[in-house]
SEDRENBA-298000 format. One record per atom (N, C-alpha, C): x, y, z negated. Coordinates in pm, whole numbers, padded with zeros to 5 digits, always signed. Layout:
% SEDRENBA-298000
XYZ...
This chain:
% SEDRENBA-298000
-09564+18483+11783-09503+18535+11931-09443+18665+11940-09363+18645+11915-09283+18851+11963-09341+18899+12078-09412+19009+12098-09444+19044+12195-09306+19151+12254-09314+19125+12409-09253+19211+12529-09260+19312+12560-09205+19448+12515-09230+19605+12511-09189+19664+12641-09250+19735+12725-09201+19762+12824-09196+19913+12806-09059+19987+12788-09040+20132+12733-09155+20248+12863-09205+20294+12740-09330+20386+12835-09300+20439+12987-09186+20483+12950-09152+20595+13132-09189+20466+13264-09102+20361+13222-09154+20185+13319-09255+20203+13341-09375+20195+13208-09503+20192+13227-09594+20223+13314-09572+20390+13298-09628+20477+13404-09571+20504+13538-09467+20450+13576-09434+20459+13692-09485+20310+13780-09511+20195+13733-09585+20105+13790-09753+20109+13739-09767+20146+13649-09949+20090+13637-09973+20188+13600-10128+20165+13625-10227+20288+13614-10302+20229+13519-10340+20347+13386-10428+20258+13266-10602+20306+13290-10657+20229+13269-10797+20290+13238-10857+20287+13066-10888+20396+13043-10930+20377+12899-11091+20372+12918-11127+20342+12761-11227+20327+12743-11304+20327+12599-11322+20450+12526-11382+20465+12386-11473+20487+12334-11492+20367+12212-11617+20380+12152-11583+20422+12007-11660+20549+11995-11643+20618+11866-11803+20590+11764-11760+20541+11661-11856+20542+11574-11893+20608+11497-11973+20678+11474-12012+20794+11355-12114+20748+11262-12075+20739+11138-12175+20757+11009-12241+20861+11002-12376+20833+11017-12432+20956+10967-12455+20988+10840-12492+21132+10803-12487+21181+10695-12637+21175+10622-12712+21109+10646-12857+21071+10599-12816+21041+10448-12970+21078+10382-12984+21048+10234-12967+20869+10209-13059+20831+10333-13075+20646+10270-13044+20617+10421-13021+20502+10376-12972+20399+10526-13088+20411+10628-13035+20356+10759-13104+20341+10872-13257+20262+10866-13223+20149+10779-13383+20075+10808-13428+20075+10610-13378+20117+10565-13440+20115+10388-13391+20230+10324-13473+20260+10204-13461+20345+10131-13314+20362+10083-13240+20275+10074-13084+20306+09966-13040+20402+10001-12924+20434+09900-12824+20575+09928-12751+20531+10036-12665+20646+10055-12535+20616+10139-12436+20656+10105-12449+20704+09929-12311+20747+09873-12198+20656+09916-12116+20763+09966-11952+20678+09974-11903+20616+09832-11829+20564+09816-11781+20478+09714-11814+20443+09554-11921+20386+09607-12021+20341+09496-11999+20210+09433-11973+20169+09317-11963+19996+09272-12012+19921+09378-11924+19830+09388-12009+19710+09534-12102+19646+09490-12191+19674+09566-12316+19587+09594-12445+19662+09501-12400+19779+09480-12510+19875+09385-12634+19958+09491-12564+19922+09617-12684+20020+09671-12754+19933+09768-12793+19835+09760-12854+19747+09846-13020+19709+09795-13078+19675+09858-13218+19593+09878-13250+19464+09958-13375+19404+09927-13375+19298+10033-13342+19337+10173-13389+19471+10220-13400+19502+10381-13245+19469+10437-13169+19535+10363-13055+19574+10409-12971+19429+10380-13033+19352+10290-12923+19258+10258-13011+19176+10331-13123+19168+10422-13167+19082+10545-13239+18957+10430-13292+19006+10343-13360+18898+10263-13564+18853+10348-13510+18739+10349-13695+18675+10423-13771+18753+10408-13902+18798+10490-14010+18890+10470-14007+19057+10413-13848+19099+10425-13833+19209+10445-13866+19306+10560-13910+19380+10562-13948+19490+10684-13887+19602+10693-13791+19604+10828-13719+19745+10853-13848+19900+10872-13822+19982+10838-13810+20134+10898-13714+20197+10928-13773+20283+11051-13649+20362+11112-13666+20480+11052-13536+20528+10997-13511+20636+10986-13524+20783+11042-13624+20858+11007-13644+20965+11127-13555+21064+11127-13469+21140+11006-13343+21167+11026-13265+21146+11084-13215+20995+11134-13168+20952+11213-13172+20948+11346-13295+20958+11342-13354+20980+11505-13287+21113+11559-13306+21192+11462-13287+21351+11517-13152+21367+11517-13052+21344+11436-12901+21326+11446-12841+21257+11605-12931+21195+11641-12876+21091+11750-12913+21185+11848-13062+21234+11871-13071+21304+11939-13035+21447+11983-12936+21456+11840-12891+21637+11863-12735+21559+11954-12678+21496+11882-12560+21435+11933-12562+21416+12072-12680+21354+12122-12681+21316+12282-12710+21461+12313-12749+21539+12332-12768+21685+12339-12625+21743+12376-12541+21757+12254-12420+21817+12269-12338+21727+12317-12373+21651+12400-12238+21572+12464-12364+21550+12622-12407+21667+12638-12463+21643+12784-12555+21528+12805-12584+21517+12739-12667+21346+12774-12830+21358+12779-12869+21296+12886-13012+21277+12906-13096+21174+12794-13181+21228+12755-13276+21176+12591-13379+21020+12654-13406+20988+12645-13467+20862+12644-13613+20929+12630-13709+20872+12688-13861+20920+12661-13927+20778+12581-13875+20703+12604-13909+20571+12543-13762+20490+12489-13742+20417+12410-13626+20330+12345-13627+20248+12277-13601+20169+12247-13619+20037+12153-13516+19958+12063-13503+19923+11984-13376+19881+11932-13379+19708+11971-13256+19652+11908-13235+19487+11977-13132+19443+11866-13214+19292+11850-13111+19253+11798-12979+19170+11845-12821+19206+11802-12720+19162+11816-12643+19008+11771-12702+18927+11805-12666+18821+11731-12520+18747+11752-12478+18749+11535-12367+18702+11551-12335+18646+11423-12236+18564+11399-12226+18540+11246-12094+18587+11222-12098+18675+11099-11990+18724+11065-12046+18772+10892-11964+18751+10816-11997+18737+10693-12057+18887+10564-11977+19016+10670-12023+19112+10682-12142+19201+10719-12215+19100+10788-12387+19107+10849-12453+19000+10770-12551+19073+10667-12606+18948+10598-12684+18862+10669-12765+18916+10788-12854+18898+10865-12864+18812+11013-12702+18802+11004-12624+18735+11060-12663+18815+11194-12740+18859+11225-12770+19003+11348-12772+19148+11327-12704+19192+11415-12692+19365+11396-12818+19439+11438-12888+19518+11413-13005+19583+11445-12922+19723+11529-12943+19698+11646-12866+19826+11736-12959+19841+11869-12887+19890+11990-12976+19914+12074-12892+19836+12211-12928+19808+12324-12877+19736+12404-12907+19784+12534-12992+19750+12599-13002+19835+12723-13076+19935+12739-13155+20017+12645-13207+20120+12621-13142+20209+12525-13054+20280+12523-13005+20376+12459-13048+20483+12417-13128+20577+12343-13178+20697+12308-13070+20771+12373-12954+20802+12404-12843+20877+12479-12780+20815+12557-12772+20885+12699-12703+20866+12801-12691+20939+12933-12590+20889+13013-12502+20965+13078-12480+21181+13093-12396+21149+12967-12329+21308+12946-12205+21262+12978-12151+21367+12930-12007+21415+12969-11946+21466+12842-11810+21551+12841-11743+21575+12720-11611+21670+12799-11582+21742+12803-11463+21813+12857-11319+21842+12723-11232+21774+12785-11103+21768+12694-11012+21861+12748-10938+21893+12661-10837+22005+12721-10712+21935+12662-10599+21912+12735-10453+21880+12716-10333+21960+12797-10301+22040+12728-10182+22130+12761-10216+22190+12914-10310+22250+12844-10405+22387+12955-10435+22268+13050-10478+22162+13065-10538+22091+13154-10679+22049+13169-10790+22066+13171-10880+22011+13189-10925+21828+13234-10998+21782+13116-11027+21667+13192-11209+21629+13143-11251+21557+13196-11393+21524+13209-11392+21403+13134-11443+21343+13055-11450+21243+12986-11632+21226+12984-11667+21082+13071-11807+21100+13085-11846+20997+13015-11959+21027+12929-12006+20979+12850-12118+20882+12892-12128+20756+12847-12210+20600+12936-12326+20594+12837-12329+20616+12731-12435+20596+12619-12380+20630+12490-12497+20682+12374-12463+20691+12253-12628+20638+12194-12598+20553+12127-12681+20447+12070-12707+20437+11950-12817+20377+11854-12808+20385+11755-12810+20232+11645-12792+20281+11582-12752+20092+11510-12725+20128+11346-12683+20001+11337-12665+19988+11150-12535+19938+11169-12495+19994+11048-12318+19961+10992-12303+19842+10944-12225+19791+10944-12189+19626+10865-12121+19680+10686-12135+19582+10665-12069+19587+10511-11959+19553+10520-11841+19541+10401-11650+19552+10400-11652+19435+10334-11551+19402+10417-11474+19297+10333-11365+19288+10297-11343+19224+10166-11213+19268+10146-11133+19098+10084-10993+19097+10177-10903+18947+10169-10827+18973+10068-10851+18884+09979-10723+18897+09900-10647+18788+09852-10499+18848+09802-10412+18732+09833-10357+18755+09978-10214+18683+10022-10147+18708+10140-10081+18821+10181-10030+18830+10269-09943+18928+10277-09986+19094+10392-10062+19028+10476-10144+19107+10574-10287+19207+10488-10344+19149+10461-10450+19200+10382-10557+19135+10492-10539+19063+10567-10646+19027+10691-10665+18898+10651-10787+18780+10695-10878+18725+10633-10757+18603+10644-10671+18562+10745-10604+18443+10776-10480+18438+10665-10429+18381+10571-10366+18374+10442-10409+18440+10359-10548+18469+10342-10605+18508+10253-10627+18428+10158-10633+18386+10023-10665+18292+09898-10823+18289+09871-10906+18460+09937-11027+18438+09917-11102+18557+09971-11187+18572+09969-11259+18717+10053-11387+18754+09955-11413+18895+09943-11531+18951+09890-11575+19034+09979-11666+19035+09968-11794+19091+10075-11865+19227+09986-11867+19387+09994-11925+19470+09953-12053+19522+10076-12194+19510+10031-12293+19532+10113-12318+19672+10065-12269+19793+10029-12307+19909+10018-12329+19970+10180-12210+19951+10255-12207+20014+10367-12334+19962+10467-12336+19836+10455-12410+19767+10510-12578+19830+10551-12645+19847+10699-12738+19914+10693-12684+20085+10680-12627+20154+10711-12603+20255+10664-12589+20315+10857-12668+20446+10873-12696+20448+11026-12534+20504+11108-12565+20433+11241-12450+20452+11278-12496+20520+11442-12419+20582+11498-12427+20595+11648-12267+20581+11728-12290+20510+11827-12198+20429+11883-12202+20528+12008-12065+20590+12031-12077+20705+12162-11959+20621+12206-12016+20533+12382-11929+20496+12469-11911+20547+12585-11793+20530+12652-11740+20649+12728-11746+20516+12865-11751+20591+12994-11715+20512+13127-11572+20503+13097-11492+20416+13227-11352+20427+13186-11284+20584+13235-11226+20555+13194-11120+20726+13198-11012+20712+13240-11007+20749+13403-10908+20725+13441-10833+20864+13474-10715+20875+13432-10627+21018+13401-10517+20961+13445-10425+21057+13484-10246+21011+13525-10186+20935+13366-10133+20813+13466-10079+20717+13329-09997+20820+13220-09948+20910+13209-09851+20964+13136-09938+21041+13017-10029+21132+13096-10155+21145+12994-10245+21084+12918-10246+20969+12924-10352+20858+12907-10351+20867+12741-10246+20858+12657-10222+20867+12539-10285+21014+12459-10234+21091+12520-10286+21248+12475-10457+21280+12502-10507+21210+12628-10655+21238+12643-10708+21186+12546-10680+21032+12553-10719+20997+12388-10782+21045+12269-10628+21086+12231-10627+21182+12121-10718+21329+12112-10761+21370+12237-10780+21523+12213-10917+21476+12255-10965+21363+12323-11136+21303+12292-11192+21307+12180-11123+21208+12101-11147+21159+11965-11135+21288+11901-11060+21389+11897-11061+21512+11827-11157+21625+11852-11203+21645+11972-11289+21724+12015-11415+21683+12020-11435+21554+11969-11571+21475+11956-11587+21465+11790-11503+21449+11726-11522+21494+11547-11556+21609+11537-11471+21718+11615-11519+21897+11576-11645+21874+11635-11694+21816+11715-11853+21856+11749-11938+21812+11649-11886+21682+11608-12024+21619+11487-11992+21715+11409-11926+21740+11346-11890+21842+11227-11955+21987+11254-11950+22008+11385-12013+22126+11412-12182+22139+11411-12237+22029+11430-12349+21970+11434-12386+21949+11252-12309+21891+11203-12347+21912+11063-12424+21744+11042-12396+21653+11118-12472+21526+11128-12393+21356+11068-12265+21464+11035-12151+21365+10958-12064+21397+10882-11993+21384+10751-11898+21464+10738-11759+21406+10808-11761+21293+10949-11683+21290+11017-11515+21250+10924-11496+21226+10816-11380+21143+10778-11364+21032+10828-11256+21044+10894-11173+20916+10931-11090+20833+10864-11046+20900+10754-10982+20804+10668-11082+20760+10564-11195+20791+10562-11315+20704+10457-11415+20639+10591-11326+20598+10704-11427+20523+10812-11574+20618+10827-11592+20706+10819-11723+20761+10873-11708+20801+11037-11582+20790+11070-11577+20821+11236-11463+20744+11267-11501+20653+11336-11371+20565+11381-11384+20500+11531-11279+20499+11596-11275+20474+11715-11233+20336+11737-11270+20256+11867-11235+20120+11926-11171+20150+12066-11046+20135+12065-10992+20200+12176-10965+20086+12290-11019+20039+12398-11032+19966+12500-10905+20038+12607-10835+19943+12660-10716+19975+12749-10713+19898+12850-10649+19917+12960-10639+19792+13038-10545+19857+13159-10430+19758+13217-10356+19810+13301-10374+19736+13469-10402+19834+13533-10370+19765+13672-10238+19839+13781-10145+19719+13858-10051+19792+13966-10135+19926+13979-10024+20015+14035-10077+20149+14092-10078+20097+14250-10216+20176+14261-10273+20151+14380-10362+20014+14437-10427+19934+14276-10521+19833+14270-10636+19907+14302-10731+19810+14359-10862+19853+14371-10978+19822+14307-10910+19707+14136-10987+19704+14032-10896+19719+13939-10960+19713+13810-10930+19743+13687-10843+19612+13641-10788+19644+13527-10716+19496+13494-10783+19439+13382-10752+19368+13269-10841+19275+13188-10787+19364+13105-10878+19420+12988-10882+19487+12870-10872+19420+12715-10814+19512+12671-10813+19477+12501-10892+19560+12438-10936+19560+12292-10981+19631+12235-10973+19644+12127-10854+19787+12057-10829+19813+11927-10916+19866+11809-10956+19758+11722-11077+19800+11674-11064+19932+11555-11139+20004+11520-11121+20039+11367-11025+20105+11357-10991+20222+11464-10877+20303+11467-10917+20449+11340-10809+20470+11294-10936+20630+11135-10852+20717+11175-10717+20713+11258-10677+20868+11270-10655+20921+11422-10638+21041+11432-10601+21110+11577-10486+21049+11599-10357+21064+11550-10201+20995+11585-10260+20824+11574-10320+20795+11544-10320+20641+11514-10379+20611+11697-10477+20659+11745-10557+20665+11866-10445+20695+11974-10320+20745+11980-10258+20802+12029-10144+20681+12059-10141+20647+11966-10018+20552+11949-10064+20420+11982-10179+20399+11948-10237+20244+11957-10246+20244+12111-10306+20384+12208-10292+20372+12365-10124+20348+12409-10067+20410+12368-09919+20366+12379-09867+20245+12367-09858+20193+12243-09843+20032+12249-09908+19961+12322-10060+19960+12310-10085+19883+12413-10059+19871+12565-10029+19999+12603-09974+20032+12762-09866+19977+12771-09791+19950+12677-09646+19869+12673-09687+19744+12654-09755+19706+12599-09753+19515+12574-09831+19459+12708-09910+19544+12724-09986+19483+12861-09871+19465+13009-09822+19583+13018-09719+19599+13105-09602+19499+13107-09571+19455+12971-09452+19319+12908-09571+19216+12962-09635+19221+12914-09734+19066+12965-09701+19073+13141-09822+19168+13206-09776+19119+13355-09616+19114+13423-09567+19207+13339-09402+19204+13434-09374+19052+13430-09414+19004+13328-09379+18867+13304-09483+18765+13399-09556+18816+13455-09638+18728+13502-09743+18675+13426-09757+18724+13331-09905+18692+13255-10029+18681+13273-10117+18655+13199-10235+18742+13170-10266+18784+13075-10329+18887+13063-10407+18999+12938-10521+18889+12913-10526+18847+12790-10653+18820+12695-10731+18890+12673-10866+18926+12731-10947+18992+12674-10985+18983+12509-10913+19051+12447-10980+19031+12289-10986+19139+12212-11013+19119+12081-11019+19261+11935-10844+19248+11915-10772+19383+11870-10692+19377+11800-10632+19447+11710-10617+19447+11618-10573+19528+11490-10499+19643+11518-10491+19755+11514-10361+19865+11460-10306+19842+11309-10225+19861+11316-10120+19846+11193-10073+20030+11196-10114+20073+11060-10043+20204+11048-09937+20169+11057-09880+20102+10942-09730+20156+10944-09622+20135+11032-09651+20068+11121-09591+20038+11289-09609+20081+11365-09707+20104+11383-09802+20183+11535-09800+20073+11607-09843+19925+11548-09828+19802+11641-09984+19751+11632-10015+19677+11744-10175+19591+11711-10120+19438+11728-10178+19369+11643-10187+19231+11650-10312+19161+11646-10334+19069+11726-10441+19007+11731-10541+18953+11688-10661+18948+11762-10788+18944+11635-10856+18865+11686-10956+18842+11737-10992+18729+11730-11053+18764+11953-11087+18686+12018-11105+18669+12173-11222+18748+12195-11246+18849+12261-11376+18956+12281-11468+18855+12365-11603+18903+12288-11725+18854+12339-11799+18908+12408-11857+18869+12545-11943+18986+12632-12072+18965+12559-12101+19079+12658-12237+19122+12594-12361+19000+12586-12367+18945+12712-12426+18758+12683-12401+18705+12592-12259+18708+12505-12264+18605+12397-12334+18627+12296-12401+18778+12314-12475+18812+12156-12612+18792+12166-12670+18714+12291-12796+18678+12293-12910+18799+12222-12861+18918+12323-12976+19031+12272-13088+19028+12287-13189+19063+12242-13314+19013+12214-13388+19177+12142-13505+19210+12204-13564+19328+12123-13636+19314+11980-13571+19374+11933-13664+19380+11766-13772+19390+11753-13840+19272+11740-14001+19253+11708-14040+19310+11574-13959+19380+11480-14004+19417+11369-13980+19571+11372-13993+19660+11452-13965+19812+11498-14029+19821+11610-14118+19958+11592-14195+19956+11714-14117+20055+11766-14134+20089+11924-14006+20189+12026-14003+20357+11938-13909+20412+12006-13903+20531+11952-13942+20635+12104-13998+20695+12062-14014+20805+12171-14041+20928+12153-13907+20999+12132-13911+21141+12113-14000+21258+12245-14093+21287+12151-14163+21365+12280-14060+21474+12330-14089+21530+12434-13990+21668+12511-14006+21767+12442-14084+21816+12361-14146+21931+12315-13993+21960+12208-14034+21796+12107-13917+21790+12003-13811+21777+12043-13733+21755+12114-13645+21761+12209-13568+21855+12250-13667+21961+12297-13636+22066+12338-13592+22181+12201-13681+22137+12092-13651+22195+11980-13506+22173+11928-13512+22042+11927-13400+21986+11888-13252+22105+11989-13274+22110+12049-13174+22116+12183-13143+22285+12118-13248+22379+12076-13258+22519+11972-13145+22496+11915-13125+22408+11818-13040+22372+11698-12874+22361+11722-12870+22346+11830-12687+22320+11867-12632+22444+11853-12499+22383+11795-12416+22482+11751-12363+22555+11893-12284+22672+11884-12182+22677+11962-12071+22589+11995-12021+22551+12119-11974+22417+12122-11810+22486+12068-11756+22421+11993-11660+22425+11943-11518+22466+12014-11501+22397+12145-11374+22431+12205-11384+22624+12232-11533+22640+12287-11549+22748+12299-11527+22850+12195-11599+22800+12089-11556+22925+11955-11409+22956+11938-11346+22835+11934-11211+22833+11935-11157+22955+12030-11170+22908+12155-11080+23003+12234-11146+23165+12162-11319+23165+12171-11347+23342+12119-11276+23370+11976-11304+23294+11870-11215+23357+11777-11059+23362+11800-11017+23289+11887-10875+23342+11901-10851+23484+11955-10953+23524+12036-10925+23646+12103-10993+23722+11994-11080+23697+11935-11105+23807+11838-11000+23825+11731-10959+23743+11629-10858+23716+11571-10722+23772+11614-10710+23760+11718-10560+23822+11772-10485+23695+11749-10500+23599+11724-10385+23479+11688-10343+23458+11823-10157+23444+11862-10125+23401+11878-10183+23246+11969-10118+23162+12084-10119+23025+12096-10106+22934+12014-09987+22986+11922-09893+22905+11847-09964+22942+11681-09971+23018+11675-10102+23061+11577-10164+22968+11582-10270+22979+11685-10404+22913+11654-10387+22737+11648-10295+22694+11755-10262+22545+11708-10217+22510+11582-10153+22594+11489-10152+22526+11378-10271+22546+11282-10375+22642+11310-10476+22659+11237-10578+22548+11247-10583+22501+11392-10713+22425+11459-10602+22251+11374-10451+22251+11390-10429+22123+11362-10479+22134+11204-10454+22232+11140-10468+22236+10971-10616+22220+10964-10692+22221+11033-10850+22212+11024-10890+22345+10954-10819+22440+10953-10852+22575+10905-10981+22663+10939-10957+22707+11055-11039+22741+11136-11166+22789+11071-11296+22696+11020-11386+22726+10936-11379+22814+10803-11263+22751+10741-11234+22828+10607-11181+22967+10653-11085+22990+10742-11082+23149+10780-11185+23221+10833-11239+23123+10922-11358+23218+10976-11505+23258+10846-11449+23184+10728-11564+23229+10599-11478+23334+10509-11350+23324+10556-11268+23445+10438-11280+23526+10525-11255+23575+10611-11300+23724+10730-11444+23730+10679-11524+23668+10723-11684+23688+10671-11675+23773+10530-11573+23741+10491-11592+23823+10304-11535+23926+10362-11483+23997+10424-11398+24105+10424-11227+24060+10474-11211+23980+10493-11032+23943+10485-10990+23986+10648-10881+24085+10679-10813+24061+10798-10794+23943+10798-10794+23908+10952-10780+23745+11003-10664+23654+10985-10537+23764+10995-10422+23737+11013-10410+23720+10823-10418+23757+10788-10455+23777+10620-10493+23624+10573-10604+23551+10620-10642+23481+10563-10561+23345+10682-10577+23382+10754-10492+23290+10814-10313+23230+10725-10232+23325+10710-10160+23351+10617-10163+23293+10481-10280+23284+10425-10308+23208+10307-10347+23079+10287-10449+23046+10421-10502+22865+10464-10373+22803+10490-10318+22863+10596-10235+22764+10666-10072+22746+10588-10066+22894+10536-09862+22909+10546-09883+22807+10358-09981+22874+10277-09969+22858+10162-10059+22732+10098-10230+22761+10102-10264+22648+10059-10248+22527+10117-10243+22523+10246-10207+22383+10306-10076+22295+10261-10041+22371+10166-09875+22325+10187-09921+22267+10013-10030+22306+09939-10086+22273+09837-10188+22133+09842-10188+22141+09945-10320+22022+09995-10269+21917+10056-10160+21957+10115-10068+21840+10112-10002+21742+10029-09944+21836+09941-09872+21754+09809-09993+21708+09713-10113+21744+09728-10203+21712+09687-10287+21543+09738-10215+21520+09826-10288+21445+09924-10470+21459+09967-10507+21584+09973-10609+21618+09984-10636+21700+10085-10724+21708+10161-10800+21812+10274-10791+21925+10242-10762+22054+10321-10783+22136+10281-10858+22183+10226-11015+22175+10309-11107+22204+10217-11166+22205+10058-11059+22115+09997-11109+22024+09867-10969+22096+09818-10861+22152+09838-10794+22223+09769-10806+22307+09600-10911+22323+09624-10984+22364+09504-10993+22502+09485-11003+22608+09637-10983+22759+09627-11071+22758+09716-11209+22894+09735-11258+22883+09832-11261+23045+09888-11328+23035+10043-11282+23096+10127-11317+23268+10058-11436+23258+09927-11455+23426+09821-11337+23443+09757-11282+23332+09734-11144+23350+09604-11047+23407+09674-11048+23343+09808-10947+23363+09903-10918+23532+09891-11050+23573+09959-11074+23706+10024-11059+23791+09923-11108+23745+09752-11055+23830+09648-10889+23870+09612-10875+23724+09657-10703+23747+09611-10670+23857+09702-10669+23851+09815-10624+23951+09937-10665+24115+09910-10805+24070+09847-10857+24232+09812-10740+24312+09691-10717+24175+09598-10619+24238+09525-10492+24247+09534-10427+24203+09650-10329+24227+09699-10315+24370+09788-10441+24392+09849-10427+24522+09946-10497+24662+09832-10528+24602+09690-10521+24709+09634-10419+24726+09516-10293+24674+09572-10152+24679+09513-10210+24627+09333-10289+24619+09338-10314+24537+09183-10191+24409+09176-10149+24335+09319-10073+24228+09265-10020+24230+09444-09912+24188+09424-09823+24145+09573-09837+23982+09637-09762+23965+09724-09785+23808+09794-09738+23714+09712-09601+23782+09617-09534+23663+09531-09636+23631+09432-09689+23720+09359-09735+23746+09272-09876+23662+09264-09953+23664+09360-10069+23605+09463-10064+23467+09421-09962+23375+09465-09872+23233+09469-09942+23202+09308-09889+23304+09201-09949+23244+09128-10071+23241+09081-10141+23282+09105-10306+23349+09095-10366+23244+09152-10319+23167+09275-10373+23076+09324-10366+22940+09283-10285+22924+09216-10241+22815+09080-10306+22812+08929-10360+22940+08895-10469+22958+08823-10594+22921+08868-10622+22964+08968-10794+22919+09042-10771+22774+09074-10666+22675+09083-10663+22593+09096-10645+22464+08992-10619+22576+08901-10627+22495+08778-10747+22551+08702-10864+22626+08706-10961+22628+08731-10969+22760+08557-10886+22832+08570-10822+22916+08484-10972+23030+08479-11046+23066+08557-11164+23199+08597-11150+23239+08723-11189+23362+08718-11195+23391+08873-11010+23481+08899-10989+23534+08999-10855+23624+09056-10803+23717+08952-10924+23793+08908-10898+23915+08800-10870+23840+08662-10968+23761+08658-10925+23654+08514-10807+23587+08508-10728+23547+08561-10616+23471+08578-10531+23580+08613-10510+23714+08645-10436+23799+08631-10405+23866+08499-10496+23845+08404-10531+23930+08298-10459+23815+08200-10550+23669+08240-10477+23595+08147-10313+23554+08119-10239+23540+08272-10126+23535+08294-10040+23670+08283-10119+23802+08287-10015+23899+08309-09962+23916+08438-10014+23909+08523-09967+23905+08663-09925+24067+08724-10037+24145+08678-10049+24276+08735-09916+24359+08753-09939+24417+08860-09761+24482+08940-09786+24605+08812-09641+24602+08778-09594+24789+08690-09628+24864+08775-09760+24955+08737-09768+25055+08795-09725+25201+08759-09702+25210+08629-09622+25295+08519-09497+25353+08588-09415+25434+08676-09321+25448+08721-09186+25488+08629-09288+25483+08463-09173+25505+08392-09082+25392+08349-09154+25258+08343-09097+25132+08330-08961+25120+08453-09041+25138+08595-08966+25128+08732-08840+25223+08682-08845+25350+08642-08731+25448+08670-08646+25427+08590-08666+25360+08464-08599+25275+08382-08507+25146+08418-08582+25071+08492-08519+24938+08541-08421+25010+08660-08456+25082+08763-08320+25128+08855-08240+25211+08773-08270+25307+08680-08151+25325+08619-08060+25209+08566-08115+25118+08529-08026+24985+08484-07911+24910+08566-07996+24908+08688-07987+24840+08809-07858+24948+08865-07858+25067+08883-07792+25140+08910-07632+25152+08843-07676+25133+08692-07575+25148+08635-07487+25058+08646-07524+24892+08661-07445+24783+08688-07390+24735+08854-07468+24886+08918-07384+24840+09062-07380+25020+09102-07245+25065+08992-07208+25203+09077-07183+25270+09221-07169+25159+09268-07132+25170+09419-07226+25183+09500-07332+25139+09461-07455+25079+09577-07507+25249+09569-07499+25374+09412-07544+25492+09482-07496+25565+09555-07324+25601+09577-07286+25649+09650-07328+25605+09775-07341+25494+09810-07369+25469+09965-07549+25494+10021-07607+25472+09885-07722+25520+09902-07704+25709+09948-07684+25799+09905-07634+25883+09875-07570+25921+10030-07477+25851+10069-07451+25897+10195-07510+25814+10305-07651+25816+10301-07744+25731+10409-07776+25645+10427-07702+25547+10356-07693+25383+10388-07837+25355+10306-07898+25358+10347-08067+25347+10277-08054+25169+10254-08042+25143+10342-08115+24957+10367-07977+24896+10247-07903+24981+10154-07860+24934+10028-07938+24948+09930-08017+25021+09952-08137+25022+09821-08161+24882+09807-08150+24760+09900-08236+24618+09893-08184+24589+09754-08046+24611+09716-07964+24555+09617-08038+24605+09463-08072+24696+09477-08131+24784+09374-08267+24682+09352-08346+24707+09423-08482+24679+09451-08490+24525+09428-08420+24449+09452-08413+24334+09414-08346+24307+09253-08250+24365+09192-08266+24375+09103-08383+24409+08962-08415+24520+09028-08528+24561+08974-08674+24449+08966-08729+24378+09084-08807+24333+09068-08757+24164+09000-08619+24143+08969-08589+24036+08861-08635+24080+08716-08553+24220+08698-08573+24273+08561-08737+24292+08510-08848+24306+08618-08976+24289+08598-09033+24156+08659-08961+24056+08664-09004+23904+08663-09119+23979+08804-09095+24042+08896-09157+24012+08993-09273+24141+09011-09293+24173+08928-09423+24277+08937-09402+24403+08939-09297+24445+09013-09306+24545+09050-09326+24586+09204-09414+24652+09246-09401+24713+09338-09305+24782+09478-09254+24665+09517-09125+24707+09558-09132+24833+09682-09239+24860+09725-09224+24981+09830-09244+25125+09748-09262+25096+09599-09285+25208+09503-09144+25241+09466-09084+25078+09450-08914+25131+09390-08835+25191+09490-08853+25098+09612-08809+25243+09709-08835+25333+09733-08919+25384+09681-08963+25582+09719-08872+25602+09587-08900+25556+09481-08843+25575+09339-08707+25604+09348-08620+25516+09388-08477+25557+09435-08445+25615+09555-08483+25639+09645-08465+25703+09720-08492+25867+09723-08575+25868+09646-08597+26054+09569-08536+26070+09456-08477+25968+09389-08372+25985+09276-08178+26020+09315-08201+25906+09415-08041+25951+09493-08059+26070+09613-08182+26156+09654-08143+26231+09749-08064+26319+09725
């Protein structure tokens, strides 16, 4: 059935949205939540399983201590209270990617609760209240083969990979986020983005949205302006990019408004987000908590972290990423626009590491954001995976500072580094990239350029020093870019003084 969509400007004039975000974070523990199976991403299907994570009769789970530690650190970083005593529960439902037919999770006794995270949008700060952060296990992965959509409807058959089943998850659940209607999509995006930055700073997950190690469920409802209760919500599942979080909110606001304007009732359901179109489609009618028949997990002992341990973990928390960003921007002298580009590229940690190697901040920013980001985008990889380390960037810049190479030649050095041709110095030697430092060849190239452009010499002698640019360009071409342009200019002016 065709959805009726209301233009966004009309939506925000008539309705108030309420957001709720549930962010699932896969922890980077070496083993699963309740067994010793490895958690490495990308293994052959069903090779990282055992009787426990397959839910076979008689298999007994044991809680992963590192996962509990990571959960506490996440809770503390989100300004949550940490439970003195909590336990796991069974969330009962049938789905083929959950072999036990229940998920071991936490229900009414989460490990962390009552927190908040401040997010900034266009210079304005919004406080997002955290209801809970609880521990659970991930499900397996279903692949639906055949059909046009990749969904189960219309598929010829389905395959299930249980490698992911049992991987430790932290689910972070907000309270309803009530912000000005026009800000809702941007606030949702900013919250997930800042939460991802916080998770990365804690070092508890690689937070790769493209690999599903952090993913967001976007709950949204609309109510007429001035209404005293919230509307019926939809839940868009497993949104896996910041841009998609924003687009999902905008689309659902327009879709809900279309239903309400027509006098209809919004169905409480899950929705699928489609990256190619920025739209959502119906999944299944959403269950309420009582439908899952939660009851305490009888095979696991309660978790009771001591206050001493909690305070010890509090001492391991890193600097808040938002505060660190502001501090480094001031220290490095970056403009707001420069810092925005650095942040969007995910380059700040790389720049920080490069500066620690002795490089000037602006030089580090130039290489990572202007040069290496382009290469990463061309290769379809993250910036940190482009094939060059902060230490290598610092070595290249040191060679530029020493006038061994110039910026143009440095780009060729990066080609060699990415190709694995050795150190920066070795690449320069192998490729013959060093600047011409002997004045003799430079003077010969200058004479040749002046002979080809005799009128230029008269202009320079007459005081038009800008005319030297044409001669410098000719010399650079003759030396394949390996002349020091500043030195060439000096020699031209000395020769024609």
